[in-house]
C-alpha distance (Angstrom), angle and dihedral (degrees) to the residues before:
residue distance angle dihedral
M1 . . .
Q2 3.78 . .
E3 3.78 115.8 .
T4 3.80 122.4 -133.0
I5 3.77 118.9 -100.6
E6 3.80 92.0 -116.9
N7 3.80 89.0 63.7
S8 3.79 95.4 44.0
T9 3.78 119.8 115.0
N10 3.81 92.8 -170.1
A11 3.82 106.6 103.2
R12 3.78 92.1 -161.3
E13 3.81 91.8 56.0
V14 3.80 92.1 47.3
T15 3.81 92.6 49.8
A16 3.78 92.9 46.8
A17 3.80 91.5 48.5
Q18 3.81 92.2 48.8
K19 3.80 91.3 50.8
R20 3.79 90.6 48.4
K21 3.81 91.1 49.0
E22 3.82 91.5 50.2
K23 3.79 91.1 49.2
L24 3.81 92.6 49.3
T25 3.79 92.0 46.3
K26 3.81 90.3 52.5
Q27 3.81 91.6 47.7
L28 3.80 91.1 48.9
K29 3.81 91.8 52.1
E30 3.81 90.4 48.3
T31 3.80 90.7 49.4
K32 3.83 92.6 49.6
D33 3.81 92.0 48.5
Y34 3.80 91.0 49.8
D35 3.81 91.4 46.6
E36 3.80 91.2 54.3
K37 3.81 91.8 51.5
I38 3.79 96.0 44.6
A39 3.82 93.5 43.7
H40 3.82 90.6 53.4
L41 3.80 90.0 51.6
A42 3.79 94.7 43.1
L43 3.79 92.1 52.7
A44 3.82 91.1 48.8
R45 3.83 89.7 70.1
I46 3.80 92.8 -145.6
A47 3.79 113.9 -157.9
I48 3.77 115.7 -134.9
D49 3.78 129.4 -168.2
L50 3.78 115.3 -145.5
D51 3.80 89.7 -152.3
D52 3.84 89.8 63.9
G53 3.78 91.9 67.6
V54 3.76 133.9 -126.6
K55 3.82 99.2 -70.5
V56 3.82 94.7 52.4
N57 3.81 93.3 46.1
Y58 3.81 90.9 44.6
E59 3.81 89.0 59.3
K60 3.82 92.5 45.5
V61 3.80 91.7 53.4
Q62 3.81 92.1 50.5
T63 3.81 95.6 48.8
G64 3.77 117.8 87.9
T65 3.79 124.7 -141.3
D66 3.82 87.9 -99.6
G67 3.84 90.5 57.8
K68 3.78 92.7 -108.8
K69 3.81 115.3 141.7
L70 3.78 114.1 -126.4
K71 3.80 115.9 -165.3
V72 3.78 98.2 -140.9
L73 3.78 102.0 134.9
A74 3.78 128.6 53.9
K75 3.79 116.7 -95.8
I76 3.78 115.7 -94.9
C-alpha cells in the first residue's frame, strides 16, 4: 500500500509531490478562468455571419455583451 506524502520521509518524493501539486493548482486556476470567459461568451449567443470572414467573426466571438474584449482564442 502506498503511503501518503505527509507521512513520507523521502525528501525527493515530498519535493516532487509538492511541485506536482503546485503545477496542478496552477492548471486548475487557468482552467477555471478560461471556463468563466468561455461560458460568458457561450451564453451570449453571438450571431456570426460567414460572409464577414474569419477575422471579423473572431472579434465578435471574443467581445462580450458589455463590449469588453476577452482574449479566449489564439491570435490570428
